[in-house]
N, C-alpha and C positions, 0 to 999 in steps of 0.2 A: 460596370467595374465595381461600383459600390456594393452591389449584391455579392460579388465574389469576395470582397474584403471582409464581409460579415460571414459568408457561408463557409469559406475554407477553414478559418480558425474554429468555428463551431463544429464542423465535421471532424477536425483533428482532435478536439477535446472529447467528442463522442467516441471516437475510436480508442483513445487512451483509456477512457472509463470502461469501455466494453472489454478491453484486454485485461484490465484489473479484475473485473468480475470473472472472466474466463480463467484467469490464473487461480483465483480462489476456488473455483469448482474443480479444476483439474489436479492441482497439487494436493498431496495428502496433508492432513493437519500436522503442525509441528509437534514434536514430542514435548511433554512438560519438562521443565527444568528440574534438576535434581535438588537444587537448593534455592530458597527464595532470594530475591535481590538484596534484601536487608542483610543476609548472611555474608554476602560478598563484600559488603562495605567494611566489615570488621569494626574497628574502633572509630572509624571516620564518621559513621552514621550516628554515633551517640554523643 
C-alpha cells in the first residue's frame, strides 16, 4: 500500500508533464502581440 501511495502521484505528475510537452509540440506558436505590454499600461506604468 505504501508503494501505491508513492507510485500513483508520481505517475500522475509524469502524465501531466508529458501532456504539457505534447501540447507545446502540437499547437502552433502564438502570434506575436501587436503592441508591447508597456504600451498597454499607458500612464499607469510611468
